C-alpha positions as CSV (number, residue, x, y, z in Angstrom):
1,M,-87.8,105.7,94.4
2,E,-88.0,103.4,91.5
3,I,-87.4,105.1,88.1
4,Q,-90.0,104.6,85.5
5,G,-90.4,105.4,81.9
6,L,-92.7,104.4,79.1
7,E,-94.3,101.1,80.2
8,V,-94.0,98.4,77.6
9,K,-94.4,95.3,79.8
10,G,-95.5,92.3,77.9
11,L,-95.1,93.9,74.4
12,D,-93.0,92.4,71.7
13,V,-90.4,94.3,69.7
14,V,-92.8,95.0,66.8
15,E,-95.4,96.5,69.2
16,I,-92.7,98.6,71.0
17,S,-91.5,99.8,67.6
18,Q,-95.0,100.9,66.6
19,I,-95.4,102.8,69.8
20,L,-92.1,104.6,69.4
21,E,-92.6,105.3,65.7
22,K,-94.3,108.7,66.5
23,Y,-91.2,110.0,68.3
24,V,-89.0,109.1,65.3
25,A,-91.5,110.6,62.9
26,D,-91.5,113.8,65.0
27,Y,-87.7,113.9,64.8
28,F,-87.4,112.9,61.2
29,N,-90.3,114.5,59.5
30,G,-92.5,111.9,57.9
31,Y,-90.7,108.7,59.0
32,E,-92.9,105.7,58.6
33,L,-92.4,102.2,59.8
34,S,-93.6,99.5,57.5
35,T,-96.6,97.4,58.8
36,G,-95.4,94.5,60.9
37,R,-91.8,95.7,60.9
38,S,-89.5,96.6,63.8
39,M,-87.0,99.4,64.1
40,F,-84.9,97.0,66.2
41,M,-83.0,94.0,65.0
42,E,-80.9,93.0,68.0
43,D,-81.0,93.2,71.8
44,Y,-78.4,92.9,74.5
45,V,-77.8,93.6,78.2
46,L,-75.4,96.3,79.2
47,H,-74.3,97.5,82.7
48,F,-74.5,101.1,83.9
49,D,-70.8,101.8,83.2
50,E,-71.4,100.9,79.5
51,V,-74.4,103.4,79.1
52,N,-73.7,106.1,81.8
53,E,-72.5,108.6,79.1
54,L,-75.7,108.2,77.2
55,I,-77.9,108.7,80.3
56,P,-78.2,112.4,81.3
57,A,-76.4,113.1,84.6
58,K,-79.7,114.2,86.2
59,H,-80.8,110.6,86.1
60,H,-77.6,108.9,87.4
61,H,-78.8,108.9,91.0
62,H,-81.4,106.3,90.1
63,F,-78.8,103.7,89.1
64,T,-75.9,101.9,90.7
65,D,-72.8,100.3,89.2
66,D,-74.7,97.0,89.3
67,S,-77.7,98.3,87.3
68,K,-78.4,96.4,84.1
69,F,-80.2,97.6,81.0
70,T,-81.8,95.9,78.1
71,C,-80.8,97.7,74.9
72,M,-82.1,97.3,71.4
73,S,-80.7,98.6,68.2
74,G,-81.4,98.5,64.5
75,Y,-81.4,100.5,61.3
76,I,-84.0,103.0,60.2
77,I,-84.3,104.4,56.7
78,I,-85.1,108.1,56.8
79,D,-85.1,108.9,53.1
80,Y,-83.3,108.5,49.8
81,V,-80.9,111.3,49.0
82,A,-79.4,111.5,45.5
83,G,-80.2,107.8,45.0
84,K,-78.6,106.7,48.2
85,V,-80.3,105.4,51.3
86,D,-80.2,107.8,54.3
87,E,-80.0,105.1,57.0
88,R,-79.5,105.7,60.8
89,V,-79.0,103.5,63.8
90,A,-81.9,103.7,66.3
91,M,-81.2,102.6,69.9
92,L,-83.5,101.9,72.8
93,L,-82.6,101.8,76.4
94,M,-84.9,99.9,78.8
95,D,-84.8,98.5,82.3
96,E,-83.3,95.1,82.8
97,H,-86.7,93.4,82.7
98,S,-88.0,95.2,79.6
99,T,-90.8,96.8,81.5
100,Y,-90.0,100.5,80.9
101,V,-88.4,102.3,78.0
102,Y,-86.0,104.9,79.4
103,M,-84.6,106.5,76.2
104,L,-85.0,106.4,72.4
105,C,-81.8,107.5,70.6
106,V,-80.4,107.8,67.1
107,Q,-76.9,107.9,65.8
108,E,-76.1,110.8,63.5
109,V,-73.1,112.4,61.8
110,D,-72.7,116.1,62.6
111,E,-71.5,118.8,60.1
112,K,-67.9,117.9,61.0
113,G,-68.4,114.3,60.1
114,V,-68.3,113.1,63.8
115,E,-70.8,110.4,64.8
116,K,-72.9,111.3,67.8
117,T,-75.8,109.8,69.7
118,V,-78.8,112.0,70.0
119,I,-81.6,111.4,72.5
120,I,-84.9,111.6,70.6
121,K,-87.1,111.0,73.7
122,D,-86.1,110.8,77.3
123,F,-89.0,108.9,78.9
124,M,-87.6,109.3,82.4
125,D,-88.3,113.1,82.1
126,S,-92.0,112.2,81.6
127,Q,-92.4,110.8,85.1
């Protein structure tokens, strides 16, 4: 069985960002992406062993050690707190051919000051 997620075949990074904006806005109340802007600034290819800790174990059977993923990341501004920008790193995990989005994540710092990656939306669960 081929794993699928949110289909984005043929879309550019700005169009993908616009589709995903609603999930970020649900997680960070009131987040808005500026018109024509993208949440993601860079993309790269990673292998399964580089992302397997990010992917929930219930999905691991869909992938092999040879599986490749297109990943995108960038900064999102959530708010201004006491005159400082509250900026987070948003990350996107897609199949190697950029056809399906598997996960949308954000890096946050917990109450102990430890940076962690939180899955905002697992699109593999939607299938």
